[in-house]
C-alpha positions in Angstrom: 48.5 83.5 56.2 51.8 84.0 58.2 52.4 80.3 57.2 52.0 80.8 54.3 54.7 83.0 54.2 57.4 81.1 56.0 56.5 78.4 54.3 57.2 80.1 50.7 60.5 81.9 52.0 61.8 78.7 53.0 61.0 77.3 49.5 62.3 79.9 48.1 66.0 79.9 49.9 66.1 76.2 49.3 65.4 75.9 45.6 67.8 78.8 44.7 71.0 76.7 45.2 70.4 74.0 43.1 70.3 76.2 39.8 73.7 76.9 41.2 75.2 73.7 41.4 73.9 73.2 37.9 77.0 75.2 36.4 79.8 73.4 38.5 82.3 72.0 36.9 85.8 71.2 36.9 88.5 73.7 35.3 92.1 72.7 34.2 93.0 76.1 35.0 90.4 79.0 36.2 90.3 82.4 35.2 92.6 83.6 37.9 95.4 80.6 37.1 94.4 77.5 40.0 94.5 74.3 38.1 92.0 71.4 39.0 89.3 73.6 40.6 85.6 72.4 40.9 84.2 75.9 40.9 81.4 77.3 38.9 81.7 76.7 35.4 82.2 80.5 34.1 85.5 80.9 36.0 87.3 78.3 33.9 89.4 79.5 31.5 88.2 78.4 28.1 91.3 77.9 26.6 91.8 74.6 28.9 89.4 71.6 29.0 86.1 72.0 31.5 84.9 68.6 32.8 81.4 70.3 32.9 78.9 68.3 35.5 82.4 66.6 36.7 84.3 66.4 40.2 88.2 66.7 39.2 89.2 63.7 40.5 87.1 61.5 37.8 88.5 64.0 35.1 91.1 62.6 33.1 92.9 65.7 33.2 92.9 66.5 36.8 93.0 62.8 37.9 94.8 62.8 41.5 98.2 60.7 41.2 101.9 61.1 42.3 104.0 64.5 41.2 108.0 63.8 41.6 109.8 66.6 41.5 113.3 67.3 39.6 115.0 66.4 43.0 113.1 63.3 43.3 110.4 63.9 45.8 107.3 62.6 45.8 103.7 64.1 46.3 100.5 62.4 46.7 97.0 62.7 45.3 98.3 66.2 43.5 96.0 66.6 39.9 97.7 66.4 37.0 96.9 69.4 35.6 98.9 71.0 38.5 101.8 68.7 38.4 102.0 69.7 35.3 101.9 73.2 35.6 104.5 73.0 38.4 107.1 73.7 35.7 110.3 71.8 33.5 110.8 68.7 35.1 107.8 67.8 37.2 106.7 64.6 36.6 103.0 63.5 37.4 102.9 59.1 37.3 99.1 57.7 37.6 99.6 56.6 41.4 97.5 58.1 43.6 99.7 57.4 46.7 103.0 57.4 44.8 103.3 53.5 45.5 106.4 53.5 42.9 109.6 52.4 44.1 111.6 55.6 43.8 109.2 57.5 46.2 109.6 54.7 48.9 111.8 55.7 52.0 115.1 53.3 52.5 117.7 53.3 54.4 121.0 54.9 52.7 124.9 54.6 54.0 126.8 57.6 53.6 129.8 56.0 55.0 131.0 53.3 57.4 128.7 54.2 59.9 125.9 57.2 58.7 122.6 56.4 57.3 120.2 58.6 56.3 116.2 58.4 55.3 115.9 58.9 51.5 112.9 59.2 49.8 
């Protein structure tokens, strides 16, 4: 009898999380304002896109890419919606590792003998 009670307890605790996982989704924006968040579908802001049963990196609206600031600095692996929500002048490109010419480090000669790295 004790063995049966212990087995039933483990069975109930193992089965319960499965139903919660079925309600997970990628939210373009959550009710709290976060972007590209994989969370419970109920926490997604319904005025934005929701990728039901989908990881954010697999969604079109949160696909990881290169986010370029208005000053020209590059950030790798940024979700599209996160970059676009950063504000005016921010640009997202479909290059997750920022393999773009403008994002490569290079040497810039400032004067006859001075050099600095730029990105």
